[in-house]
C-alpha positions in Angstrom: -2.1 -23.1 9.8 -0.6 -19.6 9.3 2.5 -18.5 7.6 4.0 -15.0 7.8 7.3 -14.1 6.2 6.9 -10.3 6.1 9.5 -7.6 6.4 12.6 -9.5 5.3 15.3 -9.3 2.7 14.9 -12.6 0.9 16.0 -13.4 -2.6 14.3 -15.2 -5.5 10.7 -15.6 -6.5 7.7 -16.5 -4.4 8.0 -20.3 -4.1 5.6 -22.6 -6.0 5.6 -25.1 -3.1 3.4 -22.8 -1.0 0.6 -23.8 -3.3 0.9 -27.4 -1.9 0.2 -26.3 1.7 -3.4 -27.5 1.6 -4.1 -26.7 5.3 -2.9 -23.1 5.0 -5.5 -20.6 6.3 -3.5 -17.4 6.5 -0.5 -16.3 4.4 1.3 -13.0 4.8 4.1 -12.1 2.3 4.5 -8.3 2.7 7.8 -6.6 1.8 9.7 -9.9 1.8 12.2 -9.1 -0.8 10.8 -11.9 -3.0 9.8 -11.3 -6.7 6.5 -12.2 -8.4 4.4 -13.2 -10.0 2.5 -15.0 -7.3 2.0 -18.7 -8.1 -1.6 -19.5 -9.2 -1.7 -22.5 -6.9 -1.8 -20.2 -3.9 -5.1 -18.8 -5.1 -6.5 -22.4 -5.3 -5.9 -23.2 -1.6 -9.4 -24.1 -0.4 -8.7 -23.4 3.3 -7.1 -20.0 2.7 -9.3 -17.2 4.2 -6.6 -14.5 4.7 -4.1 -13.7 1.9 -1.9 -10.6 2.3 0.9 -10.0 -0.3 2.4 -6.6 -0.9 5.4 -5.0 -2.5 6.4 -7.9 -4.6 7.8 -6.7 -7.9 7.8 -8.8 -11.0 6.1 -9.3 -14.4 2.5 -8.2 -14.8 -0.1 -11.0 -14.3 -3.9 -11.1 -14.0 -5.7 -11.6 -10.7 -6.8 -15.2 -10.7 -10.2 -16.4 -9.3 -10.1 -16.3 -5.5 -11.7 -18.8 -3.0 -15.3 -17.8 -2.1 -14.8 -17.9 1.6 -11.9 -15.3 1.6 -12.2 -12.8 4.5 -9.1 -10.7 3.8 -7.5 -10.2 0.4 -4.7 -7.8 0.3 -2.7 -7.8 -3.0 -1.0 -4.4 -2.8 1.6 -3.3 -5.3 2.3 -6.7 -6.9 1.8 -5.8 -10.6 -1.7 -7.2 -11.1 -3.3 -6.3 -14.5 -6.6 -7.0 -16.2 -10.0 -6.9 -14.6 -11.1 -7.8 -11.1 -12.7 -11.2 -11.1 -16.3 -11.3 -9.8 -15.2 -13.7 -6.9 -12.9 -11.0 -5.5 -15.9 -8.8 -4.9 -17.2 -11.4 -2.4 -14.3 -10.9 0.0 -16.0 -10.4 3.4 -13.9 -8.0 5.5 -11.0 -6.4 3.6 -10.4 -6.1 -0.1 -7.2 -4.2 -0.9 -6.0 -4.2 -4.5 -4.2 -0.8 -4.4 -1.2 0.2 -6.6 -1.6 -2.3 -9.4 -2.7 -1.9 -13.0 -6.3 -3.2 -12.8 -8.8 -2.0 -15.4 -12.6 -2.1 -15.8 -15.4 -0.8 -13.6 -16.9 -1.5 -10.2 -20.0 -3.7 -9.7 -23.2 -2.8 -7.9 -21.9 -4.6 -4.8 -24.4 -5.6 -2.1 -21.8 -7.4 0.0 -21.2 -5.5 3.2 -17.5 -5.2 3.7 -15.6 -3.1 6.2 -12.7 -2.0 4.0 -12.3 -1.6 0.3 -9.1 -0.1 -1.1 -8.7 0.3 -4.9 -6.4 3.4 -5.2 -3.6 3.6 -7.8 -5.2 1.5 -10.5 -6.7 2.2 -14.0 -10.4 1.7 -13.1 -13.0 3.5 -15.1 -16.8 4.1 -15.2 -19.3 5.2 -12.6 -19.6 4.1 -9.0 -23.1 2.9 -8.1 -24.6 4.2 -4.9 -25.2 0.7 -3.8 -21.5 0.0 -4.0 -20.7 3.0 -1.8 -23.4 2.2 0.7 -22.3 -1.5 1.1 -18.7 -0.6 1.9 -18.1 0.9 5.4 -14.7 2.4 4.4 -14.1 3.0 0.7 
């Protein structure tokens, strides 16, 4: 099951009931007009492998733990703060956490991922060569 509600002019906050769509595999909420924060229940959906949410203003909130089998995780410009949880580094194909307020460093990542986007955050520290080598486009 897939749900895309992108590029609209909706009002209100991201609905909590989306977290009850247990068969949901893909969710796209990009530039919807909705406000955050994103309900935590969305991050608990066990069948979700593709989550793309962007341009959703609202209060700052930390990135919750994400499902281990996530292939695409795009959380761009949604006011995330805190550190990136270790499970997020296991995203298989695309990890995009750009334009948030994330802090901390980068792991020595050995997961081969096609795309990793982290621009516009407050990350610090050194970047291990293994992290660079394991990400095709960084």
